[in-house]
C-alpha positions in Angstrom: 4.7 51.7 -21.9 7.1 52.1 -24.8 8.3 48.6 -25.8 12.0 47.9 -26.0 13.6 46.6 -29.3 13.5 43.1 -27.8 9.8 43.1 -27.2 8.1 40.9 -29.9 4.4 40.5 -29.3 2.7 37.7 -31.1 -0.8 37.0 -29.8 -1.3 33.8 -31.8 -4.0 32.4 -29.5 -6.5 34.7 -31.2 -6.0 32.8 -34.4 -7.8 29.8 -32.9 -11.1 31.7 -33.0 -14.2 31.3 -30.9 -14.7 28.4 -28.5 -11.3 28.1 -26.9 -11.3 30.7 -24.2 -13.5 33.3 -22.5 -12.7 37.0 -22.0 -12.5 37.8 -18.3 -12.0 40.9 -16.2 -9.0 40.7 -13.8 -9.7 41.1 -10.1 -9.0 44.4 -8.3 -6.7 44.1 -5.3 -6.6 46.4 -2.3 -2.8 46.5 -2.1 0.2 46.0 -4.3 3.5 45.0 -2.9 6.0 43.6 -5.4 7.6 40.5 -3.9 9.5 39.1 -6.9 10.5 40.3 -10.3 12.3 37.9 -12.6 14.6 40.3 -14.3 16.6 37.7 -16.2 13.5 36.4 -18.1 12.0 39.9 -18.4 15.1 40.8 -20.4 14.7 37.7 -22.5 11.3 38.8 -23.7 11.9 42.5 -24.0 10.3 43.6 -20.8 13.4 44.1 -18.7 13.3 47.9 -19.1 9.9 48.3 -17.6 9.8 50.8 -14.7 8.4 49.7 -11.4 5.2 51.6 -12.3 4.9 50.0 -15.7 5.5 46.6 -14.1 2.7 47.2 -11.7 0.3 48.3 -14.4 1.1 45.1 -16.4 1.3 42.5 -13.7 -0.9 43.8 -10.9 -3.5 45.8 -12.8 -3.2 43.7 -15.9 -3.4 46.5 -18.4 -2.8 44.9 -21.8 0.7 45.0 -23.2 1.2 46.9 -26.4 0.0 45.0 -29.6 -0.8 42.0 -27.5 -4.0 40.3 -26.3 -6.6 43.0 -25.9 -8.3 41.2 -23.1 -7.5 38.5 -20.6 -8.5 35.0 -21.7 -9.6 32.1 -19.3 -8.8 29.0 -21.4 -11.2 26.1 -21.7 -10.1 22.5 -20.9 -11.2 19.3 -19.3 -9.1 16.6 -17.7 -8.7 13.4 -15.8 -8.0 14.1 -12.1 -6.6 11.0 -10.4 -7.9 9.1 -13.4 -11.5 10.3 -13.0 -12.8 12.5 -15.9 -13.9 16.0 -15.0 -15.7 18.0 -17.6 -16.1 21.0 -15.2 -12.5 22.3 -15.4 -10.9 25.4 -17.1 -8.9 28.3 -15.9 -10.6 28.9 -12.5 -8.2 31.4 -11.0 -6.0 32.4 -13.9 -5.9 33.5 -17.5 -3.7 34.0 -20.5 -2.5 37.6 -20.4 0.0 37.9 -23.3 2.1 36.0 -25.9 5.5 37.1 -27.2 8.7 35.7 -28.6 12.0 35.3 -26.7 15.5 35.8 -28.1 15.5 32.3 -29.6 12.2 32.9 -31.4 10.0 30.7 -29.2 6.5 31.7 -28.6 5.9 32.1 -24.8 2.8 32.8 -22.8 2.4 35.0 -19.8 -0.3 33.5 -17.7 -1.6 34.2 -14.2 -2.5 32.4 -11.0 -4.6 34.0 -8.4 -6.0 36.8 -10.6 -9.7 36.4 -9.8 -12.8 34.5 -10.6 -13.6 33.2 -14.1 -16.5 31.2 -15.5 -14.6 28.1 -14.3 -14.0 29.0 -10.7 -16.6 26.4 -9.5 -17.4 28.3 -6.3 -13.8 29.2 -5.6 -12.5 32.7 -4.8 -10.1 32.8 -7.8 -7.2 33.7 -5.4 -3.8 32.3 -4.6 -2.2 32.2 -1.2 1.1 33.9 -0.8 2.5 30.6 0.4 1.4 29.0 -2.8 3.2 31.7 -4.8 6.4 31.3 -2.7 6.3 27.5 -3.2 5.9 27.9 -7.0 8.8 30.3 -7.1 11.0 27.8 -5.3 9.9 24.9 -7.4 10.5 26.6 -10.7 13.9 28.1 -9.7 15.1 24.7 -8.5 13.9 22.8 -11.6 15.4 25.4 -13.9 18.7 25.1 -12.2 18.6 21.3 -12.5 17.9 21.4 -16.2 14.2 20.4 -16.1 11.9 22.1 -18.7 9.7 24.2 -16.5 7.6 27.3 -16.5 9.3 30.3 -14.9 7.9 32.4 -12.0 7.9 35.8 -13.6 6.3 38.1 -11.0 4.7 38.0 -7.6 2.6 40.8 -6.0 1.2 40.5 -2.6 -2.4 41.8 -2.7 -3.3 42.6 0.9 -6.2 40.2 1.0 -6.8 37.6 3.7 -7.9 34.2 2.4 -9.7 31.3 4.1 -8.5 27.9 3.3 -9.5 24.5 4.7 -6.1 22.8 4.3 -3.8 25.4 6.0 -4.0 28.0 8.8 -6.4 30.8 7.9 -6.8 33.6 7.3 -3.7 33.7 5.2 -2.0 36.2 2.9 -2.7 36.4 -0.8 -0.8 37.1 -4.0 -1.1 37.2 -7.7 1.5 35.3 -9.7 2.5 35.6 -13.3 4.3 32.6 -14.9 6.1 32.5 -18.2 5.4 29.2 -20.1 6.1 27.6 -23.4 2.4 27.0 -24.1 -0.7 26.6 -21.8 -2.3 24.1 -24.2 -2.9 21.1 -22.0 -3.7 17.5 -22.8 -7.1 18.5 -21.3 -7.5 21.2 -23.9 -7.8 18.5 -26.6 -9.9 16.3 -24.3 -12.5 19.0 -24.0 -13.2 19.3 -27.7 -13.1 15.5 -28.1 -15.7 15.2 -25.3 -18.0 17.5 -27.1 -17.4 15.7 -30.4 -16.2 19.0 -31.9 -13.9 17.7 -34.6 -13.6 21.1 -36.3 -12.2 22.8 -33.2 -10.1 19.7 -32.4 -8.5 19.9 -35.9 -8.0 23.6 -35.6 -6.2 23.0 -32.3 -3.9 20.5 -34.0 -3.2 22.8 -36.9 -2.5 25.7 -34.5 0.1 23.5 -32.6 1.7 22.5 -35.8 2.0 26.1 -37.0 3.2 27.6 -33.7 5.1 24.9 -31.8 6.0 22.0 -34.2 6.5 23.6 -37.6 8.4 20.5 -38.9 5.5 18.0 -38.4 4.7 15.6 -41.2 1.7 17.1 -43.0 0.4 13.7 -44.1 -1.1 13.0 -40.7 -0.7 15.9 -38.4 -2.8 14.6 -35.5 -0.6 11.5 -35.2 2.6 13.4 -35.9 1.7 15.9 -33.2 1.0 13.1 -30.8 4.4 11.5 -31.5 6.1 14.9 -30.9 4.3 15.5 -27.7 5.1 12.0 -26.5 8.8 12.6 -27.1 8.7 15.8 -25.2 6.8 14.2 -22.3 9.3 11.3 -22.2 12.1 13.8 -21.9 10.3 15.7 -19.1 9.5 12.5 -17.1 13.1 11.4 -17.3 14.4 14.7 -16.1 11.9 14.8 -13.2 13.3 11.5 -12.1 16.9 12.5 -12.3 16.2 15.7 -10.3 14.4 13.7 -7.6 11.3 15.8 -8.2 7.8 14.5 -7.3 5.1 16.6 -9.1 2.3 15.4 -6.9 -0.7 16.0 -9.2 0.0 14.5 -12.6 -3.5 15.0 -14.0 -4.1 15.4 -17.7 -4.9 19.1 -17.2 -1.5 19.6 -15.6 0.5 18.4 -18.6 1.0 20.5 -21.7 1.7 19.8 -25.3 5.2 21.2 -25.3 6.5 18.9 -22.5 7.1 21.6 -19.9 6.5 21.2 -16.2 4.1 23.7 -14.7 1.2 24.3 -12.3 2.9 23.4 -9.0 0.7 22.2 -6.1 1.9 19.7 -3.5 5.3 19.1 -5.0 8.3 17.6 -3.2 12.0 16.7 -3.8 13.2 13.4 -2.6 15.0 13.4 0.8 16.3 9.9 0.0 15.8 7.5 -2.9 12.3 6.0 -2.4 10.1 5.0 -5.4 7.0 5.1 -3.1 7.6 8.7 -1.9 4.5 10.8 -2.6 4.1 14.6 -2.6 0.3 15.0 -2.0 -1.1 14.1 1.4 -4.3 13.1 -0.3 -2.6 10.6 -2.7 -3.1 7.7 -0.3 -2.8 5.1 -3.1 0.5 6.5 -4.3 -0.8 7.0 -7.8 1.7 9.8 -8.4 4.5 8.5 -6.3 8.1 9.3 -7.4 8.6 5.8 -8.9 5.3 5.9 -10.8 5.7 9.2 -12.6 6.7 7.7 -15.9 3.7 5.4 -15.7 1.5 8.4 -15.0 2.9 10.3 -17.9 2.3 7.4 -20.3 -1.3 7.0 -19.0 -1.9 10.7 -19.7 -0.6 10.3 -23.2 -3.0 7.4 -23.8 -5.8 9.8 -22.9 -4.4 12.4 -25.4 -4.3 9.7 -28.0 -7.9 8.9 -27.4 -8.8 12.6 -27.8 -6.9 12.9 -31.1 -7.9 9.5 -32.6 -11.2 10.7 -34.1 -9.2 12.9 -36.5 -7.2 9.9 -37.7 -8.9 6.6 -36.8 -6.4 4.5 -38.9 -3.2 5.9 -37.4 -1.0 3.6 -35.3 -1.7 5.3 -32.0 -0.8 2.3 -29.8 2.5 1.7 -31.6 3.4 5.4 -31.0 3.4 4.7 -27.3 5.4 1.5 -27.4 8.7 3.4 -27.4 7.7 5.7 -24.6 9.2 3.7 -21.7 12.5 3.3 -23.6 12.6 7.0 -24.5 11.8 8.1 -20.9 14.5 5.8 -19.4 17.0 7.1 -22.0 16.2 10.6 -21.0 16.6 9.7 -17.4 20.0 8.1 -18.1 21.2 11.2 -20.0 19.9 13.5 -17.3 21.6 11.5 -14.6 25.0 11.7 -16.4 24.4 15.4 -17.0 23.7 16.0 -13.3 26.9 14.0 -12.5 28.9 16.0 -15.0 29.9 12.9 -17.0 30.0 12.1 -20.7 28.3 9.1 -22.2 30.4 5.9 -22.3 28.0 4.2 -24.7 24.4 3.1 -24.3 25.1 -0.1 -22.5 27.5 1.4 -20.0 25.3 4.4 -19.4 22.4 2.1 -18.6 24.6 0.1 -16.2 25.8 3.2 -14.5 22.3 4.4 -13.8 21.2 1.0 -12.6 24.3 0.9 -10.3 23.4 4.3 -8.9 19.8 3.4 -8.1 20.8 0.1 -6.6 23.3 1.8 -4.4 20.9 4.5 -3.3 18.4 1.8 -2.3 20.9 0.3 0.1 22.3 3.4 1.9 20.9 6.2 4.0 22.2 8.9 1.9 20.5 12.2 0.9 19.4 11.9 -2.8 21.1 15.1 -3.9 24.4 14.4 -2.0 25.9 11.8 -4.3 25.5 14.0 -7.4 27.3 16.8 -5.5 30.1 14.6 -4.1 30.8 12.8 -7.4 30.3 15.5 -9.9 32.9 14.8 -12.6 33.3 11.2 -11.5 37.0 10.4 -10.7 37.8 14.1 -10.9 36.0 14.4 -7.5 37.7 11.6 -5.6 39.5 14.0 -3.2 36.3 16.0 -2.8 34.3 12.9 -2.0 36.8 11.9 0.7 36.1 15.2 2.4 32.4 14.8 2.2 30.3 14.6 5.4 29.1 11.3 4.0 32.5 9.9 3.0 32.0 6.9 5.1 29.4 5.7 2.7 31.9 5.7 -0.2 34.4 3.6 1.7 32.0 0.7 2.1 32.0 -2.4 -0.2 28.5 -1.5 -1.4 29.9 1.5 -3.2 32.6 -0.4 -5.2 30.3 -1.4 -8.1 29.1 2.2 -8.6 32.6 3.6 -8.2 33.8 1.3 -11.1 30.9 2.4 -13.2 31.6 6.1 -12.6 35.2 5.6 -13.5 34.3 4.5 -17.0 33.0 7.9 -17.8 35.1 11.0 -18.7 34.1 14.2 -17.0 32.0 16.5 -19.2 33.5 19.8 -18.2 36.0 19.2 -15.3 36.8 22.9 -15.1 33.3 23.4 -13.5 34.7 21.9 -10.3 36.6 25.2 -9.8 33.3 26.9 -9.2 32.9 28.0 -5.5 29.7 25.9 -5.3 31.7 22.7 -5.3 33.6 23.8 -2.3 30.4 23.4 -0.3 30.2 20.2 1.9 26.5 19.8 1.0 24.6 20.6 -2.1 21.7 23.0 -2.5 18.6 21.0 -1.8 14.9 21.9 -1.4 13.2 19.6 1.1 9.8 20.3 2.5 11.1 21.2 5.9 13.2 24.0 4.5 10.3 25.2 2.4 8.2 25.4 5.5 10.9 27.3 7.4 11.2 29.8 4.6 7.5 30.4 4.6 7.4 30.7 8.4 10.0 33.5 8.3 7.8 35.4 5.8 4.5 34.6 7.6 5.6 35.4 11.1 8.1 38.1 10.7 7.7 39.4 7.1 11.4 38.4 6.7 12.1 37.8 3.0 15.9 37.6 3.4 16.0 33.8 3.8 14.0 33.3 0.6 16.2 35.7 -1.2 19.3 33.9 -0.1 17.8 30.6 -1.1 17.1 31.7 -4.6 20.6 33.1 -4.8 22.0 29.7 -3.8 19.8 27.9 -6.2 20.9 30.1 -9.1 24.6 29.7 -8.0 24.1 25.9 -8.3 22.5 26.4 -11.7 25.5 28.4 -12.8 27.9 25.8 -11.5 26.0 23.1 -13.4 26.1 25.1 -16.6 22.6 26.6 -16.5 22.1 30.2 -17.5 21.4 31.8 -14.2 22.3 35.1 -12.6 21.5 35.6 -8.9 21.8 39.4 -9.3 19.2 39.9 -12.0 16.1 39.7 -9.8 14.3 42.5 -8.1 13.4 41.9 -4.5 11.7 44.1 -1.9 14.0 45.9 0.5 14.9 43.8 3.5 
């Protein structure tokens, strides 16, 4: 596997030393059917020129990449799950496979899901359902197109196994997924070493993060400085989740990472309509991780991270570092809302008023959450488009007047984007649970991957229209 000039291996995880991960042997699968290859991101990390056989050896057989991690590593972590501490976690069906730099110089991880049992499998089979892989692909593509920091689905191989599951029809098809992430270091990674009272490894982890992900941290008190940086990234992420109408579903401390990137998708949903109480997980009966409580959940998780780091700097102002979280998250939400509407800031007070008017309006009307962002992209520049919308009647009602005035106070960010064919659509690209189930049914019942292919194409077209780097053609799919 001769690397291309853009391939820049950098297995920095090894510098942490012993005690952070366990070497594991990848599972052996009976079949290999490539279902998805993310060519755009493969090119970004110097792997775009791999042949199909080289891709199979790397992401189905998991032969080490050149000059990279010599063995697969199941990382160690703990975490709070629905606010109950669990010391029996860790990579139970995945591992860290490789680390490398992208074109911007960022260190990225290639990690797996469904790649076999590890010391942390806790009786599980270490496998991933094909439906789970398809759902993660859809979530990551949609969030990337909407501007949310997210892991990228990099590769999916169907493995030919039949899995038994208690919460869905079984037996069901299996896959092994590879995701590209900007760090797999979770809040729970720090919690593990704090739980064991291992200050030496806890400090080493802080130094590693400072060296690799936050090189500009204040050296006087790196644990606290790292926390402040992580809190800022988390506030940005939470605000963007809210603006995208995304509900993560399982916001445990082991599902949040230090670099503020959304990852590890389980029972996620996108809002059908604005509803702060909307939940993604059927087992979240108390609504702990409901759409409207995601900022609260993120802050609670940061408090647990602060508790883990506090032994390294007992006198640091940990509480005060969190006092600004709500304000930062709401500021990120406001900026992301304006960005999704294609509008420029009109000043902090006006921006806040616009977002408040939008939420107030959406509470009052039976309007799909994504529709208003589509109909009013560019604000007043879309008046004629909005009049042609299938939901135009909503915009003629008195309840819309306040929001209309607020939108009119903003200049369009890039009005030329309205010439993109995407904005000629009467309805926006959306990703509600019913459609996800339909896409899976076509695959499960008929092995028909064309609707999924078309959906990813449409999502990427939306991303291009909104100004995201996205190319529907640069993905390898199986033949129809």
